[in-house]
C-alpha positions in Angstrom: 178.9 236.9 21.6 182.4 235.3 21.7 183.4 232.1 22.6 185.1 233.3 25.8 181.8 235.0 26.6 179.5 232.5 25.8 181.3 229.8 27.8 181.5 232.2 30.7 177.7 233.0 30.7 176.9 229.1 30.5 179.4 228.2 32.9 177.9 231.0 35.3 174.3 230.1 34.7 175.0 226.3 35.3 176.9 226.9 38.6 174.6 229.3 39.9 171.7 226.6 39.2 174.0 223.9 41.0 174.5 225.7 44.1 170.9 226.7 44.5 169.9 223.1 44.3 172.7 221.4 45.9 174.5 224.2 48.2 178.0 223.0 46.6 179.3 222.9 43.2 181.1 219.9 42.0 183.9 220.4 39.3 182.7 220.4 35.7 183.8 221.3 32.2 182.0 222.7 29.2 183.2 222.7 25.7 182.0 224.4 22.6 181.4 222.0 19.9 182.8 222.6 16.5 179.2 223.7 15.8 179.9 226.5 18.8 177.2 224.6 20.8 178.2 224.1 24.3 178.4 220.9 25.8 178.5 220.3 29.7 180.4 217.3 30.7 179.8 216.2 35.0 182.1 213.6 35.8 180.6 210.4 36.9 181.5 209.7 40.7 181.6 206.0 40.3 185.0 206.6 38.3 186.8 208.2 41.1 190.1 206.6 41.9 190.7 208.0 45.2 187.8 208.6 47.4 190.1 210.4 50.1 190.4 213.3 47.6 186.9 213.2 46.0 187.3 217.1 44.9 190.9 216.5 43.1 189.9 213.1 41.9 186.7 215.0 40.2 188.9 217.5 38.9 191.2 215.4 37.5 188.3 213.4 35.6 187.3 217.0 34.3 190.7 218.0 33.4 191.1 214.1 31.4 188.2 215.0 29.6 188.8 218.4 28.1 192.1 217.8 27.2 190.9 214.4 25.1 188.5 217.6 23.9 191.2 219.7 22.5 193.6 216.9 21.6 190.7 215.2 19.1 190.0 218.4 17.9 186.3 218.1 19.3 186.2 221.7 21.1 186.8 225.2 19.8 186.9 226.5 23.6 186.7 224.7 26.9 185.9 225.5 30.5 186.4 224.4 33.8 184.1 225.3 36.5 184.7 225.0 40.0 183.8 225.6 43.7 186.0 228.2 45.4 185.9 228.8 49.0 187.8 229.9 52.2 186.3 230.1 55.7 182.8 231.3 55.4 183.5 232.6 52.0 182.3 230.8 49.0 182.1 231.4 45.4 182.7 229.8 42.2 185.6 230.1 39.2 185.0 229.8 35.6 188.2 229.5 33.7 188.0 229.7 29.8 190.0 228.6 27.3 190.5 229.5 23.6 193.4 228.8 21.6 196.0 231.7 22.8 194.1 232.8 25.6 192.9 231.8 29.4 190.6 233.9 31.3 189.6 233.5 34.8 186.5 235.0 36.6 185.7 234.4 39.8 182.1 234.6 41.4 181.5 235.4 44.9 178.3 234.0 46.6 176.3 234.9 49.6 173.4 233.3 51.2 170.3 235.5 51.7 167.7 233.8 53.6 167.4 230.4 51.8 168.5 231.6 48.4 172.1 232.1 46.9 173.1 235.4 45.8 175.6 235.3 42.8 177.7 238.4 43.2 179.2 240.2 40.1 182.5 238.5 38.9 186.1 239.4 39.7 188.4 238.9 36.8 191.9 237.8 37.8 194.1 240.2 35.9 197.6 238.3 37.3 197.2 235.6 34.9 196.5 232.8 37.7 195.0 230.2 36.7 192.9 227.1 38.7 195.6 224.4 38.4 199.5 224.0 37.9 200.7 225.2 34.7 201.0 221.5 33.1 197.2 221.7 33.1 197.0 224.7 31.1 197.2 226.0 28.5 195.2 222.7 26.6 196.3 224.2 23.1 200.0 224.2 23.6 
């Protein structure tokens, strides 16, 4: 399994479990360390600088963590996972980066009774990324 595939898998599984438990998916990050093992980072909500934009602040904490991991050579691959939604549509995005490649998969989700069903992913072919181009790529 490639680093891209591994992080997409780990990100999908973690996000689906969080959604099932909490009905929401706060932003989080995952790195593959130098041994190829996934390390998940959930931001500490006590570190939020601006409570009026908790989602944006949490994203910034995750992006800072991922950038530090890339800069310090601790990571061979990075992933940003976050909830996406519009109106009554919900899903989550798993954006993975390895040096030279960024891939974004969108996972639509739907409620069936009391359970969440994660649909097949949609791969964004447009080259879109989750945040502005200043944040990605981490390896410049």
